[in-house]
N, C-alpha and C positions, 0 to 999 in steps of 0.2 A: 480410537476417534481420527477423523482428520477433520481439522478444522485448519480457513486461512481467514485472514484478519487484514484487514485496509485499513490506513487509519490518517487523517491529513499529516501534511509535511513538519510538523511543530513540534513540540516539546509536548506541546499541550492535548495532542493530540496521540504521539506514540508512548509517552509514557499508562498512561490512562489502557491503551490495546495492551501491553507488554505487561502489565498488571492483571489485567483478562486472561494472558496465556499463563500468567503463572497462577493464576485460582484456576484454572482448568487443571496443568500439571496436578497441581494436590489432590482436586478432587480422580484425575483419569490419567493415572501416570506413564500410560504406555501412546499416550494421544500424539500427535503427528501435526508439525504446525507448516502454515508457510503465511509469510507475510508479503503483499501484495502492497508497492508503494510507487514514487516516483523516484524518478529517475535522475532526481538535482536535489532534492533535499537532504534534510537530518536524518532520515532512519535508512536513507542506503548505507549509511554509514555506522550508526549505531546498532540497527536491527542484526546485522552478520556478525557483528566483532559478540555478541550473545549466545552465538550456533545457532540463530534462527534461522533456517532458509528464505532467501529473499528473492523476489522477483522483481524488476523496474517494468513501469511503465510511463511512460511519455505524456504528461496530461500538466496543462496549464488552468489556471483561475480564470475567469472572466475580466475580460478591462472593461472597466466605465468611462475611460477617460476614451480612450481608441478605440473605437468600435470597429473599427479595420482591422487589428489583432482578433477580434472575438472568430474571423474564418480559423485561425490555427489553430482557435481553440476547439472548434464544432472537428477541424478536423484530428486532432489529434484524442479528442473526443473518442471520435468512430472506428481510429486505428488501437485507441487502448479499448477498446472493449471488444473488439476480434481478437487481440494477444492476450485478453483476459478469459473469453471463451476457449481458446484454445490452452491455457494452461488446466482450467480448469477440467476441461474433460480429459 
């Protein structure tokens, strides 16, 4: 089985995602995994150290204080969507 996992860039998201990977490995030991995460958060360091293939995307959260920064967010979302489609196919 091939599995793609993606989660937010904090430990509160990464470690539950890793727990899911470990559980799937118990059930389907021959499974292959790919973790897609942000280019500048914790997962870029944690996931590869565990031997899990990792692909990064450039993505940011919305900015409520400075709405003009959200143009960068929207642009990065479109680019990341395109990159994810390329990774999946």
